[in-house]
C-alpha positions as CSV (number, residue, x, y, z in Angstrom):
1,M,50.3,-66.4,38.8
2,A,53.6,-67.4,40.4
3,K,55.8,-64.6,41.7
4,S,58.6,-65.5,39.3
5,T,56.4,-64.4,36.3
6,L,56.2,-60.8,37.6
7,K,59.6,-60.0,36.2
8,T,58.8,-61.2,32.7
9,A,56.9,-59.1,30.2
10,V,53.5,-60.6,29.2
11,P,52.6,-60.8,25.5
12,G,50.6,-57.6,25.5
13,V,53.6,-55.7,26.9
14,V,55.9,-57.2,24.3
15,V,53.6,-56.1,21.5
16,F,53.3,-52.7,23.1
17,L,57.1,-52.2,23.3
18,S,57.5,-53.1,19.7
19,L,54.9,-50.6,18.6
20,T,56.6,-47.7,20.2
21,V,59.1,-47.5,17.4
22,W,56.5,-46.0,15.2
23,I,53.6,-45.2,17.4
24,F,54.2,-41.5,17.7
25,S,54.5,-41.0,13.9
26,E,50.9,-42.2,13.5
27,T,49.2,-38.9,14.4
28,G,51.0,-35.8,15.5
29,M,48.0,-34.5,17.4
30,A,49.4,-33.0,20.6
31,G,48.1,-29.6,21.5
32,D,45.9,-29.1,18.4
33,S,42.3,-29.8,17.4
34,V,42.7,-32.8,15.1
35,G,41.5,-32.6,11.6
36,R,41.6,-36.3,10.8
37,L,41.4,-39.2,13.3
38,L,41.4,-42.9,13.3
39,R,37.9,-44.2,13.6
40,S,37.4,-47.0,16.2
41,D,37.5,-49.5,13.3
42,G,40.6,-48.0,11.8
43,D,39.2,-45.8,9.1
44,T,39.4,-42.1,9.0
45,V,36.8,-39.4,9.6
46,D,36.4,-36.0,8.0
47,V,37.4,-32.7,9.6
48,F,35.7,-31.9,12.8
49,D,32.8,-29.5,12.8
50,P,34.4,-26.1,13.6
51,Q,31.5,-25.0,15.8
52,T,31.9,-28.2,17.9
53,V,35.6,-27.8,18.2
54,A,35.4,-24.1,19.1
55,A,32.7,-24.7,21.7
56,L,34.3,-27.7,23.4
57,D,37.8,-25.9,23.2
58,S,36.3,-23.0,25.1
59,M,34.9,-25.3,27.8
60,L,38.2,-27.0,28.1
61,R,40.2,-23.8,28.5
62,V,37.7,-22.3,30.9
63,R,38.4,-25.4,33.1
64,D,42.0,-24.5,33.6
65,T,43.8,-26.1,30.6
66,A,47.1,-25.5,32.1
67,K,46.3,-28.0,34.8
68,F,45.1,-30.7,32.3
69,N,47.7,-33.1,31.1
70,G,46.1,-35.7,28.9
71,C,43.5,-36.3,26.2
72,F,39.8,-35.3,26.1
73,M,37.7,-37.2,23.5
74,V,33.9,-36.9,22.6
75,A,32.6,-39.5,20.2
76,Q,29.1,-39.9,18.6
77,K,28.2,-43.3,17.1
78,G,31.7,-44.4,17.5
79,V,33.2,-41.6,15.6
80,P,35.2,-38.9,17.4
81,V,33.7,-35.5,16.9
82,Y,36.2,-33.8,19.2
83,C,39.7,-34.7,20.6
84,Q,42.3,-32.6,22.2
85,C,45.6,-33.6,23.7
86,Y,47.7,-31.4,26.0
87,G,50.9,-31.8,27.9
88,Y,53.7,-34.3,28.1
89,A,54.0,-38.0,28.2
90,D,57.5,-37.3,29.6
91,Y,58.0,-33.8,30.7
92,F,61.8,-34.1,31.1
93,A,62.2,-35.6,27.6
94,K,59.6,-33.2,26.2
95,T,57.6,-36.1,24.7
96,K,54.2,-34.7,24.0
97,I,50.9,-36.7,24.6
98,D,48.9,-37.7,21.6
99,T,45.9,-40.0,21.2
100,T,48.2,-43.1,20.9
101,S,49.8,-42.4,24.3
102,V,49.2,-45.1,26.8
103,F,47.9,-44.4,30.3
104,Q,47.2,-46.5,33.4
105,L,43.5,-47.0,33.5
106,A,43.4,-47.3,37.4
107,S,39.8,-48.2,38.3
108,V,38.5,-47.9,34.7
109,T,40.0,-51.5,34.7
110,K,37.0,-52.6,36.7
111,P,34.5,-52.7,33.9
112,I,37.0,-54.8,31.9
113,T,37.4,-57.2,34.7
114,A,33.6,-57.4,35.0
115,V,33.3,-58.2,31.3
116,A,35.8,-61.0,31.8
117,V,33.8,-62.5,34.7
118,L,30.6,-62.2,32.8
119,Q,32.1,-64.0,29.8
120,L,32.7,-66.9,32.1
121,F,29.1,-66.7,33.2
122,E,27.9,-66.8,29.5
123,R,30.0,-69.9,28.9
124,G,28.5,-71.6,31.8
125,L,31.7,-71.8,33.8
126,I,30.4,-69.8,36.8
127,G,27.2,-68.5,38.2
128,I,26.8,-64.9,39.2
129,H,25.5,-66.0,42.6
130,D,28.0,-68.8,43.1
131,P,30.0,-68.6,46.4
132,V,33.4,-67.5,45.5
133,Y,35.1,-70.4,47.3
134,W,33.6,-72.8,44.7
135,H,36.1,-71.4,42.4
136,I,38.9,-70.4,44.8
137,P,38.9,-73.1,47.5
138,E,41.1,-71.2,49.9
139,F,38.9,-68.1,49.8
140,P,37.9,-68.0,53.5
141,Y,34.4,-66.4,53.2
142,K,31.7,-69.0,52.6
143,K,28.9,-66.5,52.1
144,I,30.5,-64.1,49.8
145,T,29.3,-64.6,46.1
146,V,30.6,-63.5,42.8
147,Y,27.7,-61.0,42.7
148,H,28.9,-59.5,46.0
149,L,32.4,-58.9,44.6
150,L,31.1,-57.4,41.3
151,T,28.8,-55.0,43.1
152,H,31.0,-54.1,46.1
153,T,28.7,-55.6,48.6
154,A,31.0,-58.3,50.0
155,G,32.2,-56.2,53.0
156,L,35.8,-57.0,52.4
157,P,38.3,-54.3,53.7
158,D,39.8,-52.4,50.8
159,F,43.6,-53.1,50.6
160,I,44.1,-49.6,49.1
161,N,41.6,-47.3,50.6
162,D,41.6,-49.0,54.0
163,E,45.4,-48.6,54.3
164,W,45.0,-48.0,58.0
165,F,43.6,-51.5,58.3
166,F,45.8,-53.3,55.9
167,R,49.3,-51.7,56.3
168,R,50.3,-54.0,59.2
169,Y,49.8,-57.0,56.8
170,L,51.4,-55.7,53.6
171,P,55.0,-56.6,52.8
172,N,57.5,-53.8,53.3
173,T,59.5,-54.0,50.1
174,T,58.5,-56.5,47.5
175,Y,55.7,-56.4,44.9
176,M,52.7,-58.3,45.9
177,D,50.2,-60.0,43.5
178,N,46.7,-61.3,43.7
179,E,47.8,-64.6,45.2
180,D,49.7,-62.7,47.9
181,L,46.6,-60.7,48.7
182,L,44.5,-63.9,49.1
183,K,47.2,-65.4,51.4
184,I,47.0,-62.2,53.6
185,L,43.2,-62.6,53.9
186,V,43.6,-66.2,54.9
187,K,46.7,-66.0,57.2
188,Y,45.5,-63.0,59.2
189,N,41.9,-64.1,59.3
190,I,40.8,-60.7,58.1
191,Q,37.1,-60.3,58.7
192,P,34.5,-58.4,56.6
193,F,33.4,-55.1,57.8
194,F,29.7,-56.3,57.5
195,S,27.7,-59.2,56.4
196,P,27.8,-60.0,52.6
197,G,25.0,-58.1,50.8
198,Y,24.3,-55.8,53.7
199,K,25.3,-52.6,51.9
200,Y,27.4,-51.1,49.1
201,S,31.0,-50.3,50.2
202,Y,33.6,-49.8,47.4
203,S,36.5,-52.3,47.7
204,N,39.4,-52.9,45.4
205,T,40.0,-56.2,47.2
206,G,36.9,-57.6,45.6
207,Y,38.0,-56.9,42.1
208,A,41.5,-58.3,42.8
209,M,39.7,-61.5,43.9
210,L,37.6,-61.5,40.7
211,A,40.8,-61.4,38.5
212,L,42.1,-64.3,40.6
213,L,38.8,-66.1,40.0
214,V,39.3,-65.7,36.2
215,E,42.7,-67.2,36.4
216,R,41.5,-70.2,38.5
217,V,38.6,-71.0,36.2
218,T,40.4,-70.6,33.0
219,K,43.8,-71.8,34.1
220,T,45.5,-68.9,32.4
221,S,46.9,-65.6,33.5
222,F,44.6,-62.7,33.8
223,E,46.8,-60.7,31.4
224,E,46.6,-63.4,28.8
225,Y,42.8,-63.9,29.3
226,L,42.2,-60.2,28.7
227,A,44.4,-60.1,25.6
228,K,42.7,-63.2,24.0
229,N,39.1,-62.6,24.9
230,I,38.7,-58.8,25.2
231,F,41.5,-56.7,23.7
232,D,42.1,-58.7,20.5
233,P,38.4,-59.2,19.6
234,A,37.7,-55.5,20.3
235,G,40.7,-54.4,18.2
236,M,42.3,-52.7,21.2
237,R,45.8,-52.5,19.6
238,Y,47.6,-50.6,22.3
239,T,46.0,-52.1,25.4
240,F,47.4,-54.6,27.8
241,A,47.5,-55.6,31.4
242,T,50.7,-55.9,33.5
243,R,51.7,-56.3,37.1
244,N,55.1,-54.8,36.8
245,V,55.5,-51.2,35.7
246,A,59.2,-51.8,35.2
247,D,58.2,-53.7,32.0
248,I,57.0,-50.5,30.3
249,K,58.0,-47.4,32.2
250,D,60.9,-46.6,29.8
251,S,58.8,-46.8,26.7
252,P,58.3,-43.4,24.9
253,A,54.5,-44.2,24.4
254,F,54.0,-44.7,28.1
255,V,52.6,-41.5,29.9
256,R,54.5,-41.0,33.2
257,P,52.5,-40.1,36.3
258,Y,53.1,-36.6,37.8
259,K,52.3,-35.6,41.3
260,S,52.2,-31.9,40.3
261,L,52.2,-30.1,37.0
262,S,53.5,-27.0,38.7
263,G,56.9,-28.6,39.1
264,Y,56.4,-31.8,37.1
265,A,57.4,-33.9,40.1
266,P,57.5,-37.5,39.0
267,G,54.7,-39.8,40.3
268,Y,55.4,-42.9,42.2
269,Y,55.1,-46.6,41.7
270,Q,54.6,-49.0,44.6
271,K,54.3,-52.6,45.6
272,L,50.5,-52.6,45.2
273,D,50.9,-52.2,41.4
274,G,51.4,-56.0,41.4
275,V,47.8,-56.6,42.2
276,I,45.6,-56.3,39.1
277,G,41.9,-56.6,38.2
278,D,41.1,-53.5,40.3
279,K,43.7,-51.7,38.2
280,G,46.6,-52.7,36.1
281,V,45.3,-52.2,32.5
282,Y,47.0,-49.7,30.3
283,S,45.2,-48.1,27.3
284,N,44.5,-45.0,25.3
285,A,41.4,-43.0,24.2
286,H,41.0,-44.7,20.9
287,D,41.2,-48.2,22.4
288,L,38.6,-47.3,25.0
289,L,36.4,-46.2,22.2
290,R,37.0,-49.5,20.5
291,F,36.0,-51.3,23.8
292,D,32.8,-49.3,23.8
293,R,32.0,-50.3,20.2
294,A,32.8,-53.9,20.8
295,L,30.2,-53.9,23.6
296,R,27.6,-52.1,21.5
297,R,28.1,-54.6,18.7
298,N,27.7,-57.5,21.3
299,L,31.1,-58.8,20.4
300,L,32.2,-59.3,23.9
301,L,28.9,-60.0,25.7
302,S,25.3,-60.6,24.7
303,R,22.8,-57.7,25.0
304,Q,20.9,-59.6,27.7
305,T,24.1,-60.0,29.8
306,Q,25.0,-56.3,29.3
307,E,21.6,-55.3,30.5
308,L,22.2,-57.3,33.7
309,A,25.5,-55.5,34.1
310,Y,23.9,-52.0,33.7
311,Q,21.2,-52.5,36.4
312,K,21.5,-50.9,39.7
313,G,23.0,-53.1,42.5
314,L,20.7,-54.7,45.1
315,T,21.4,-55.3,48.8
316,A,20.1,-58.2,50.8
317,K,17.4,-55.8,52.0
318,K,16.3,-55.1,48.4
319,D,17.8,-51.5,48.5
320,T,19.3,-50.4,45.2
321,F,22.4,-48.3,44.6
322,A,24.0,-46.9,41.5
323,Y,26.7,-49.5,40.8
324,G,25.9,-52.5,38.7
325,L,28.2,-55.4,37.6
326,G,31.4,-53.3,37.1
327,W,29.6,-50.0,36.1
328,R,28.6,-46.9,38.0
329,Q,25.3,-45.4,36.8
330,M,23.9,-41.9,36.4
331,Q,21.5,-39.8,34.2
332,A,22.6,-37.6,31.5
333,A,21.4,-34.0,31.1
334,D,18.5,-35.2,29.1
335,G,17.5,-38.0,31.5
336,S,18.9,-40.8,29.4
337,R,21.1,-43.5,31.0
338,V,24.9,-43.3,31.5
339,V,27.2,-46.1,32.7
340,Y,30.6,-45.0,33.5
341,H,33.7,-45.5,35.7
342,Q,36.5,-43.2,36.8
343,G,39.9,-44.1,38.2
344,L,42.6,-42.8,40.6
345,W,45.9,-44.4,41.0
346,N,49.5,-43.3,41.0
347,S,48.4,-39.8,39.8
348,Y,46.3,-41.3,36.9
349,N,42.7,-40.0,36.8
350,P,40.9,-41.5,33.7
351,S,37.2,-41.2,33.0
352,F,35.0,-43.4,30.7
353,F,31.5,-42.4,30.2
354,R,29.0,-44.3,27.9
355,Y,25.6,-42.8,27.0
356,L,23.6,-45.9,26.2
357,E,20.5,-44.5,24.4
358,R,22.4,-41.6,22.8
359,D,25.3,-43.7,21.5
360,M,27.8,-41.1,22.8
361,T,31.1,-41.7,24.5
362,I,33.3,-39.3,26.5
363,I,36.8,-40.4,27.4
364,V,39.3,-38.4,29.5
365,M,42.8,-39.7,29.9
366,H,44.8,-37.7,32.5
367,N,48.0,-38.2,34.5
368,N,48.1,-35.3,37.1
369,V,45.5,-35.8,39.8
370,P,45.8,-33.0,42.4
371,E,45.1,-30.1,40.2
372,F,42.4,-31.3,37.9
373,K,38.8,-32.5,38.4
374,P,37.3,-33.9,35.2
375,L,33.6,-34.3,36.0
376,K,32.5,-30.7,35.5
377,M,34.1,-30.5,32.1
378,I,32.6,-33.9,31.1
379,R,29.1,-32.7,32.1
380,D,29.5,-29.4,30.2
381,A,30.6,-31.3,27.1
382,E,27.8,-33.8,27.5
383,A,25.1,-31.1,27.7
384,Y,26.5,-29.4,24.6
385,V,26.8,-32.4,22.5
386,L,23.4,-33.8,23.6
387,S,21.7,-30.5,22.6
388,K,23.6,-29.9,19.4
389,I,24.6,-33.3,17.9
390,A,23.3,-36.4,19.4
391,P,19.8,-37.5,18.1
392,R,17.3,-38.1,20.9
393,P,16.2,-41.8,21.6
394,S,12.8,-40.9,20.1
395,D,14.5,-40.4,16.8
396,G,14.9,-44.0,16.2
397,V,18.4,-44.4,17.5
398,P,19.3,-48.1,18.2
399,T,20.3,-48.8,21.8
400,T,22.4,-51.5,23.4
401,V,19.4,-52.6,25.4
402,D,17.3,-55.5,24.2
403,E,13.7,-54.6,24.8
404,T,12.8,-58.0,26.1
405,A,15.7,-57.9,28.5
406,A,14.7,-54.4,29.6
407,E,11.1,-55.5,30.3
408,T,12.4,-58.4,32.4
409,V,14.5,-56.1,34.5
410,Q,11.6,-53.8,35.2
411,E,9.4,-56.7,36.3
412,S,12.0,-57.9,38.7
413,G,12.4,-54.5,40.4
414,G,15.8,-53.8,39.0
415,G,17.7,-56.3,41.2
416,E,17.6,-59.9,40.2
417,P,16.0,-60.3,36.8
418,N,14.2,-63.5,35.8
419,V,17.3,-65.0,34.3
420,N,19.2,-68.0,35.6
421,L,22.4,-66.6,37.0
422,Q,23.6,-69.9,38.3
423,R,25.8,-72.3,36.4
């Protein structure tokens, strides 16, 4: 995308801004356990079970509620069974957070970027093992593939986390975008830290290049592609991508970042906000639940492609690691599979956990990083809901995993299933 477009609001942002006239009148949920909520499909659900609310409320408060500024949602089969919102979208204006409040997703953007890339694969426009330069001719690394970028095995220095390496190349004042980042890689002949495929090493640079790949292949902006092919089909009414926080920072529905809740010091924005794909999507708890449902209903990707995405990554030495095509992986308290992602950017610290066999989702939206760590609270809530509410897989619960695809994965050793990943 040309630099000149950075200063114009993309369609998703325009829609978002127009919604803020009425967005806060929709619920009125801040600070209280919610009696009626929107379902992910727009319907309502009955009053939450009091025992569930009391138990999860207790866990939340034990984990230092005063340090939590955001929303915590637990859903079963697409229906929220618990949702609490605390704190302020804008502390100084005393605008409270509710479930329609919009947060920066930070690295929770990465599964969305991966879905976009896998859609191109399903349409025959790319192969997962294509060299990236086939689609971005200026890309200077001939051996790096799409798979390497998706699984963080490309070896590219991370333009955010390897700041010590990149700061000499980054512009001092102006926003930079994905094309600017590519130009830096080319102009300064930046070399990978290791040979592609050698090992896993988390890199935001790779996901920025994936967003650029989507733009080059589709000949449309990444923001527009996501709106048309992911957000609209999934019914994600409040979700959008933008490269320029100035487009939205004055909206009352936008949750401001805070560096510290003790003094509500405002968070910061920086030139790296102009790079998207690794971050740059804004959403809320209900829309992430809609994203989860759209995946489970195979509206965005086929079951077979999703199963490929949920496999562990594979190095060139055939070692596996717990990151697939856009998703981290772990086991739940009962041993069932979880795919998830968390994020950390400009004081935003969201978490998105999907329990594949148990059809459960836990979503945490949070905008104050230093004083709150969500993982312990997520695991406590997970253990409670799995033991009290969620039926076990043996009870006949349908999963997102097609059995044939699962068998293929096991036969291939979990790395490269017997599916043609080329164009």
